[in-house]
C-alpha positions as CSV (number, residue, x, y, z in Angstrom):
1,M,0.2,-0.1,-0.1
2,Y,1.6,3.5,-0.8
3,Q,1.5,6.5,1.7
4,F,1.8,9.8,0.2
5,S,2.0,13.0,2.7
6,Y,-0.6,16.0,2.2
7,A,2.2,17.6,0.6
8,E,2.7,15.4,-1.7
9,I,-1.2,15.2,-2.7
10,L,-1.4,18.8,-3.0
11,E,1.9,19.1,-5.1
12,D,0.3,16.7,-7.7
13,S,-2.8,18.9,-7.8
14,A,-1.0,21.7,-8.4
15,Q,0.8,20.0,-11.2
16,D,-2.1,18.4,-12.5
17,A,-3.7,21.8,-12.6
18,R,-0.8,23.4,-14.3
19,M,-0.8,20.8,-17.0
20,R,-4.5,21.2,-17.7
21,E,-4.0,24.9,-17.6
22,R,-1.1,24.5,-20.6
23,Q,-3.6,22.1,-22.3
24,A,-6.1,24.9,-22.7
25,I,-3.9,26.8,-23.6
26,E,-2.4,25.1,-26.3
27,R,-6.1,24.5,-27.6
28,A,-6.5,28.2,-27.7
29,I,-3.4,28.5,-29.8
30,E,-4.4,26.2,-32.1
31,L,-7.7,27.8,-32.5
32,L,-6.1,31.4,-33.0
33,E,-3.6,29.9,-35.6
34,L,-6.5,28.2,-37.7
35,A,-8.3,31.5,-37.4
36,E,-5.7,33.5,-38.4
37,K,-5.0,31.0,-41.7
38,K,-9.1,31.2,-42.2
39,G,-9.2,35.1,-41.9
40,V,-11.2,37.6,-39.3
41,R,-14.4,36.9,-40.5
42,S,-14.2,33.0,-40.6
43,I,-16.3,31.1,-38.6
44,E,-12.9,29.5,-37.3
45,A,-11.8,33.0,-36.1
46,A,-15.2,33.4,-34.3
47,Q,-14.8,30.0,-32.5
48,G,-11.4,30.8,-31.9
49,L,-12.1,34.1,-30.2
50,D,-14.6,33.0,-28.3
51,Y,-12.5,30.1,-26.7
52,V,-9.6,32.5,-25.7
53,N,-12.2,35.0,-24.0
54,R,-14.0,32.4,-22.1
55,L,-10.7,30.9,-21.2
56,W,-9.1,34.0,-19.9
57,Q,-12.3,34.8,-18.1
58,V,-12.0,31.9,-15.9
59,F,-8.1,32.9,-15.7
60,I,-8.7,36.0,-14.3
61,D,-11.7,35.1,-12.1
62,D,-9.0,32.6,-10.3
63,L,-6.2,35.0,-10.1
64,A,-8.9,37.3,-8.5
65,K,-9.5,35.2,-5.7
66,P,-8.0,35.6,-2.4
67,E,-7.5,32.1,-2.0
68,N,-5.6,31.9,-5.1
69,D,-1.9,30.8,-4.0
70,L,0.3,32.6,-6.6
71,P,2.2,35.7,-5.7
72,E,0.1,38.8,-5.2
73,A,2.3,40.8,-7.7
74,L,2.5,37.7,-10.5
75,R,-1.7,37.2,-10.0
76,A,-1.4,41.4,-10.9
77,E,0.6,40.7,-13.8
78,L,-1.5,37.9,-15.3
79,I,-4.5,39.7,-15.0
80,S,-3.3,42.6,-16.9
81,I,-2.1,40.4,-19.4
82,G,-5.9,38.5,-19.4
83,I,-7.3,41.9,-19.5
84,W,-5.2,42.9,-22.9
85,I,-6.1,39.5,-24.4
86,T,-9.9,40.1,-23.5
87,N,-9.5,43.4,-24.9
88,E,-7.7,42.5,-28.0
89,V,-10.4,39.9,-29.0
90,N,-13.2,42.2,-28.6
91,R,-11.1,44.6,-31.0
92,I,-10.7,41.7,-33.6
93,R,-14.4,41.1,-32.9
94,R,-15.3,44.7,-34.1
95,G,-12.8,44.5,-37.1
96,Q,-10.6,46.9,-35.4
97,S,-7.9,44.7,-35.3
98,D,-6.6,41.4,-36.8
99,N,-3.6,41.2,-34.3
100,F,-4.0,37.1,-34.1
101,S,-0.1,36.8,-34.2
102,G,-0.3,38.9,-31.1
103,L,-2.8,36.7,-29.1
104,I,-0.8,33.8,-30.2
105,E,2.6,35.1,-29.1
106,I,1.3,36.0,-25.8
107,C,-0.6,32.6,-25.3
108,T,2.6,30.9,-26.1
109,I,4.7,32.7,-23.6
110,I,2.3,31.7,-20.7
111,R,2.0,28.1,-21.9
112,D,5.4,28.0,-21.9
113,G,5.8,29.4,-18.5
114,L,3.6,26.5,-17.2
115,K,6.0,23.7,-17.9
């Protein structure tokens, strides 16, 4: 029979959470790359932008919770990034931007930071 310490279980949970976050961001990147390829007015763009917007709203909501264990300064920086992403998504939707590459780049940096 295996015995695990509470700290080991919590560490595994944190690693699992980072893996799920990484996978979600990887999916966002895939959708944004397809959207960029198909064009700003494509169904793929609408789907990709919707996914990215919903994903970052979840991240922002989680980061804003006091029980989030990340350092406060890092949480604030990630919230700022999330706000930029959601604003950029809205600019693309309104036809004021076609900055898929910027969204892809930022999401890639965040994904790589979750390794």
